[in-house]
C-alpha positions in Angstrom: 17.1 -37.1 10.7 18.8 -34.1 12.0 16.5 -31.4 13.7 15.5 -28.3 11.1 15.7 -24.5 12.2 14.2 -21.3 11.1 17.3 -18.7 12.2 17.8 -16.9 8.6 16.8 -17.0 5.2 20.2 -17.7 3.6 20.1 -21.0 5.8 16.3 -22.4 3.9 16.4 -23.1 0.8 14.5 -21.0 -2.2 11.9 -23.4 -2.5 11.7 -24.3 1.1 11.1 -20.6 1.6 8.3 -20.8 -0.9 6.6 -23.6 0.4 5.9 -22.0 3.5 4.3 -18.8 2.2 2.2 -20.6 -0.1 0.7 -22.6 2.4 0.9 -20.0 4.8 -2.0 -18.1 1.8 -3.6 -21.4 1.8 -4.2 -21.2 5.4 -4.9 -17.8 5.9 -7.7 -18.4 3.2 -9.5 -21.1 4.9 -9.2 -19.5 7.9 -11.1 -16.5 6.5 -13.6 -18.9 5.3 -14.4 -20.5 8.6 -12.4 -23.9 7.9 -10.8 -24.5 11.3 -7.3 -27.2 11.2 -5.0 -28.2 13.8 -2.3 -29.6 12.8 -0.7 -28.3 15.7 -2.9 -30.2 17.9 -1.1 -31.4 21.0 2.3 -29.5 20.0 3.4 -26.5 22.6 5.6 -23.6 21.2 8.1 -21.8 24.6 8.9 -18.0 23.3 11.2 -16.8 25.3 11.6 -13.4 25.1 15.0 -11.4 25.8 13.4 -8.2 24.1 10.3 -6.4 24.2 7.4 -7.3 21.7 3.7 -6.5 21.0 3.5 -8.1 17.3 5.8 -10.8 17.7 4.4 -12.1 20.9 0.5 -11.5 19.2 1.3 -13.2 16.2 3.2 -16.1 17.6 0.8 -16.7 20.4 -2.4 -16.2 18.1 -0.9 -18.2 15.0 -0.1 -20.9 17.4 -3.9 -20.9 18.7 -5.2 -21.1 15.4 -3.4 -24.1 14.1 -4.9 -26.2 17.4 -1.3 -25.6 19.7 -0.3 -24.0 22.4 2.2 -21.7 24.0 4.3 -20.6 27.0 5.8 -17.7 27.5 9.2 -17.1 29.0 11.2 -14.1 29.9 14.5 -13.5 31.3 13.0 -12.6 35.0 11.0 -16.2 34.8 14.3 -18.3 34.0 17.4 -19.5 35.5 19.1 -18.4 32.4 21.8 -15.7 32.9 21.5 -16.3 36.4 23.0 -19.7 37.2 22.2 -21.7 33.7 23.4 -21.8 30.4 21.4 -21.0 27.2 22.9 -24.3 26.7 21.3 -26.1 30.0 17.8 -24.3 28.8 18.2 -25.5 25.3 18.2 -28.8 26.8 15.9 -28.5 29.0 13.5 -27.0 27.0 13.2 -29.9 24.5 12.7 -31.9 26.7 8.9 -30.7 27.9 7.7 -28.8 24.3 7.6 -29.4 20.7 9.5 -25.9 19.3 11.3 -22.9 20.4 10.8 -19.4 19.9 13.3 -17.1 20.7 13.6 -12.6 20.5 16.8 -12.2 21.6 19.8 -9.5 22.1 22.4 -11.7 20.8 22.5 -13.6 17.4 25.1 -15.9 18.6 22.5 -17.1 21.7 20.3 -18.2 19.4 23.1 -19.9 17.4 23.9 -21.7 20.6 20.2 -22.2 21.5 20.2 -24.1 18.0 23.1 -26.1 18.7 21.6 -27.7 22.0 18.1 -27.8 21.1 16.7 -30.9 20.4 13.5 -29.5 18.5 13.4 -27.1 16.4 14.2 -23.7 16.7 12.8 -20.0 15.9 14.6 -16.7 15.1 12.2 -14.4 16.5 14.3 -11.8 16.1 18.3 -10.9 17.1 20.5 -8.0 16.7 21.5 -9.4 13.5 18.4 -10.5 11.6 14.9 -10.5 11.8 13.5 -13.2 9.4 9.9 -14.0 10.0 9.4 -9.8 9.8 10.3 -10.4 6.0 8.4 -13.6 5.3 5.2 -12.0 6.3 6.5 -8.7 4.3 7.0 -11.2 1.1 3.5 -12.6 2.0 1.5 -9.0 2.0 3.1 -7.2 -0.4 2.6 -10.2 -3.1 -1.0 -10.4 -2.1 -1.5 -6.8 -2.7 0.8 -6.6 -5.8 1.3 -10.3 -6.9 4.9 -12.1 -7.5 7.5 -9.7 -5.8 10.0 -11.3 -8.4 11.5 -8.8 -10.6 10.0 -6.3 -8.9 11.9 -3.2 -7.2 11.7 -2.8 -3.4 13.4 0.2 -1.9 14.8 0.1 1.9 15.3 3.9 3.6 16.3 3.8 7.3 19.0 2.6 9.8 21.1 -0.7 8.4 19.9 -3.2 11.1 18.6 -6.4 11.3 15.7 -5.6 9.2 18.2 -4.3 6.1 20.0 -7.7 6.7 16.9 -10.6 6.0 15.6 -8.2 3.4 19.1 -8.6 1.8 18.6 -12.5 2.2 15.3 -12.3 0.7 16.2 -10.2 -2.2 18.4 -13.2 -3.6 15.9 -16.2 -2.2 13.0 -14.5 -3.6 14.5 -12.5 -6.9 13.5 -8.6 -6.3 15.6 -5.8 -6.9 16.2 -3.7 -3.6 17.7 -0.3 -3.3 18.9 1.3 -0.4 19.7 4.3 0.8 20.9 4.3 4.7 22.9 7.4 6.3 26.8 7.3 6.7 27.4 5.2 9.7 24.7 3.1 9.6 25.5 0.7 6.9 24.4 -3.1 7.0 27.3 -5.5 8.1 28.9 -6.5 4.7 28.8 -10.3 5.1 25.2 -9.6 4.5 25.9 -8.0 1.4 28.3 -10.3 0.1 25.9 -13.1 0.4 23.3 -11.6 -1.2 25.2 -10.7 -4.1 26.8 -14.1 -4.3 23.3 -15.5 -4.2 22.0 -13.3 -7.6 20.4 -10.6 -5.8 20.2 -7.5 -7.4 21.3 -4.6 -5.2 22.1 -0.9 -5.2 23.1 1.2 -2.4 22.6 5.7 -2.6 22.4 8.5 0.4 19.6 9.6 -1.1 16.2 8.3 -0.6 14.7 10.2 -2.8 16.7 7.7 -5.8 15.9 5.0 -3.3 12.6 5.0 -4.0 12.6 6.5 -7.4 9.9 3.8 -9.4 10.0 1.2 -6.9 7.2 -0.9 -6.6 7.3 -1.0 -2.8 9.2 1.3 0.1 10.2 -0.3 3.0 11.4 1.5 6.5 12.0 0.9 10.4 12.5 3.1 13.3 15.5 5.4 12.7 17.0 4.0 15.4 16.9 -0.1 16.7 16.2 -0.8 20.0 20.0 -0.8 21.5 21.3 1.5 19.0 21.0 4.4 20.0 23.9 5.8 19.9 23.6 6.1 16.4 20.5 8.8 16.5 23.5 11.9 16.1 24.1 10.6 12.3 20.5 9.9 11.9 19.6 13.7 11.7 21.2 15.1 8.9 20.1 12.2 6.9 
């Protein structure tokens, strides 16, 4: 049986994404009720961080512990990665010791190379291209407060970054309308727009934040300039 990875929302079926969310809702309710289940007892998650993190690190660490598992925190300064070992070497070595790998990195290509060489599941904790775990949490939060997201309208204002790329994919997978307002020069990658529209995504693009948020059921924003994209800052001053 081939190893299944969580690299993007586009690589997981609509049904499987819904199963994950429904399972998360049930487990959260049981946890609040004081029920402790340990489906990941004896399992170890390696967490690789090439980029600084607060919420991603804490959420993965706490989540594994609540489910009975353990984590190992790894950074570039703690590994041979980038000095004498390739990402392929790292994937093969870690696969011998841990049960899954999460990586938060600046390079989506590095994530894909990790999946090609690992024999355990790999989770995309963030790359410069997408941030699927963020969107899964966002959709779960929306539905907890506003009910089913299908058919609703979500507005995005801000940078055309990795979160927006995953939001574009989510609009097709979860069947909601998406209004997007980004400054000129900060548009999302065309490949994500094309994929979303090819899979039923209902998208509307505008330069006006006011138009994007008008009658929206939810407004999503992010930092105006993503890490590593500081050169875009000038364009945001006129947005």
